[in-house]
C-alpha positions as CSV (number, residue, x, y, z in Angstrom):
1,G,-18.4,21.1,-4.3
2,R,-14.8,22.2,-4.5
3,H,-13.6,20.1,-1.6
4,R,-14.0,16.4,-1.1
5,W,-12.8,14.3,1.9
6,V,-12.8,10.9,3.3
7,I,-14.5,9.7,6.5
8,Y,-12.5,6.6,7.4
9,T,-14.1,3.6,9.0
10,N,-12.9,2.3,12.4
11,E,-12.4,-1.2,11.0
12,M,-11.6,-2.4,7.5
13,N,-10.9,-6.0,6.4
14,G,-10.6,-7.1,10.0
15,K,-8.0,-4.4,10.8
16,N,-8.6,-1.7,13.5
17,T,-8.0,1.5,11.6
18,F,-9.0,4.1,14.2
19,W,-5.4,5.4,14.7
20,E,-3.8,4.0,11.6
21,V,-5.5,5.7,8.7
22,D,-3.7,5.5,5.3
23,G,-4.3,6.9,1.9
24,S,-4.1,3.4,0.4
25,M,-7.3,2.6,2.2
26,V,-9.2,4.5,-0.5
27,P,-10.2,2.1,-3.3
28,P,-9.2,3.1,-6.8
29,E,-12.7,3.8,-8.0
30,W,-13.2,6.4,-5.3
31,H,-9.7,7.9,-6.0
32,R,-11.0,9.4,-9.2
33,W,-13.9,11.1,-7.5
34,L,-11.9,12.2,-4.5
35,H,-9.3,14.0,-6.6
36,A,-12.0,15.6,-8.8
37,M,-11.0,13.6,-11.9
38,T,-14.8,13.0,-12.4
39,D,-17.9,14.5,-10.9
40,D,-19.7,11.2,-10.8
41,P,-19.2,9.0,-7.8
42,P,-18.7,5.3,-8.4
43,T,-22.0,4.6,-6.7
44,T,-23.9,6.2,-9.5
45,H,-21.5,5.5,-12.4
46,P,-19.4,2.3,-11.8
47,P,-16.0,2.4,-13.4
48,V,-15.2,0.3,-16.5
49,A,-13.4,-2.9,-15.5
50,R,-9.8,-2.9,-16.7
51,K,-7.2,-5.7,-16.5
52,F,-4.7,-3.5,-14.5
53,I,-7.2,-2.8,-11.7
54,W,-7.0,-5.4,-8.9
55,E,-10.0,-7.5,-8.1
56,N,-9.5,-7.0,-4.3
57,H,-8.2,-3.6,-3.1
58,K,-4.9,-3.9,-1.1
59,F,-3.6,-1.7,1.6
60,N,-0.1,-0.2,1.6
61,L,2.0,-3.0,3.2
62,S,5.2,-0.9,3.7
63,G,6.8,-1.6,7.1
64,T,5.0,-4.9,7.6
65,P,6.1,-8.5,6.9
66,G,4.1,-8.5,3.7
67,Q,6.0,-5.6,2.1
68,Y,7.6,-5.9,-1.3
69,V,11.3,-6.5,-1.1
70,P,13.2,-6.8,-4.4
71,Y,16.1,-9.1,-4.6
72,S,19.5,-7.7,-5.4
73,T,21.0,-8.3,-8.8
74,T,24.4,-6.7,-8.0
75,R,27.3,-7.7,-5.8
76,K,27.8,-6.1,-2.5
77,K,30.2,-3.2,-2.4
78,I,31.0,-3.7,1.3
79,Q,31.7,-7.1,2.8
80,E,31.0,-7.9,6.4
81,W,34.0,-8.4,8.7
82,I,34.3,-11.9,10.0
83,P,36.6,-12.1,13.0
84,P,39.4,-14.7,12.6
85,T,38.9,-18.0,14.5
86,T,41.4,-18.8,17.1
87,A,42.8,-22.3,17.4
88,S,41.7,-23.9,20.5
89,K,44.5,-24.9,22.8
């Protein structure tokens, strides 16, 4: 068919996904079929294993404590203001 869609599960990897569906919940092998890159679903034609494909599929962790945060390699352009300390009398 021309159109393909996802029916999300209510729970995935111990996480309740009923109201929190995300495109990253679709594993890479199903991404090819879903976007019509191939007509063969991975259930009938498993994808070839590649080094760059993760063993365990991961969700999008943006906005969670597990998100990727790069460290800064440049100096700050703005410094925080630190109020002067008053001598105790």
